C-alpha positions as CSV (number, residue, x, y, z in Angstrom):
1,M,86.8,19.0,90.5
2,Q,87.3,22.0,88.4
3,V,89.8,24.6,89.6
4,N,89.6,28.2,88.2
5,I,92.6,30.5,87.9
6,S,92.2,34.2,87.5
7,I,94.2,36.0,84.8
8,L,94.6,39.7,84.1
9,A,94.9,40.6,80.4
10,E,95.0,43.8,78.4
11,I,92.9,43.9,75.3
12,P,92.5,46.7,72.7
13,E,89.8,49.0,73.4
14,D,87.9,48.2,70.3
15,L,87.9,44.5,71.3
16,H,86.6,45.6,74.7
17,E,83.8,47.6,73.3
18,S,82.8,44.6,71.0
19,L,82.9,42.3,74.1
20,K,80.6,44.8,76.1
21,S,78.2,45.0,73.2
22,F,78.0,41.2,72.9
23,L,77.5,40.8,76.7
24,E,74.7,43.4,76.7
25,S,72.8,41.6,74.0
26,H,73.5,38.0,75.4
27,P,72.6,38.0,79.1
28,A,73.3,34.3,79.5
29,W,77.0,35.1,78.8
30,D,79.6,36.8,81.1
31,Q,83.1,38.0,80.5
32,D,84.6,34.9,82.1
33,R,82.5,32.6,79.9
34,A,83.4,34.5,76.7
35,F,87.1,34.4,77.5
36,S,87.0,30.7,78.4
37,A,85.2,29.7,75.1
38,A,87.6,32.0,73.1
39,L,90.8,30.7,74.7
40,S,89.8,27.0,74.5
41,L,88.7,27.4,70.8
42,F,92.1,29.1,70.1
43,L,93.9,26.2,71.6
44,L,91.8,23.6,69.8
45,Q,92.4,25.3,66.4
46,N,96.1,25.7,67.0
47,G,97.1,22.1,67.7
48,D,96.0,21.3,71.3
49,S,94.3,17.8,71.0
50,D,93.8,17.4,74.8
51,R,90.2,16.2,75.5
52,R,90.1,18.4,78.5
53,T,90.3,21.4,76.3
54,S,87.5,20.1,74.1
55,R,85.4,19.4,77.2
56,I,85.9,23.0,78.5
57,Y,85.1,24.5,75.1
58,L,81.9,22.5,74.8
59,D,80.9,23.0,78.4
60,T,81.4,26.7,78.1
61,L,79.8,27.1,74.8
62,F,76.6,25.2,75.8
63,N,76.8,26.5,79.5
64,Y,76.9,23.1,81.1
65,A,77.4,23.1,84.7
66,T,80.7,21.5,85.9
């Protein structure tokens, strides 16, 4: 069973504008999916070798239902 946790984060306005533009042109994506993909990729690239992180990244990237 997957449990989701909400987080509140401040991001630069320019990044927010880029995210809005991306989401407007990619209707299959939403803000939560984009943040999940970005955070899991960051963790994978910076030494997190946990298979759960890899699974979350792939599931998010390819929009698999969990």
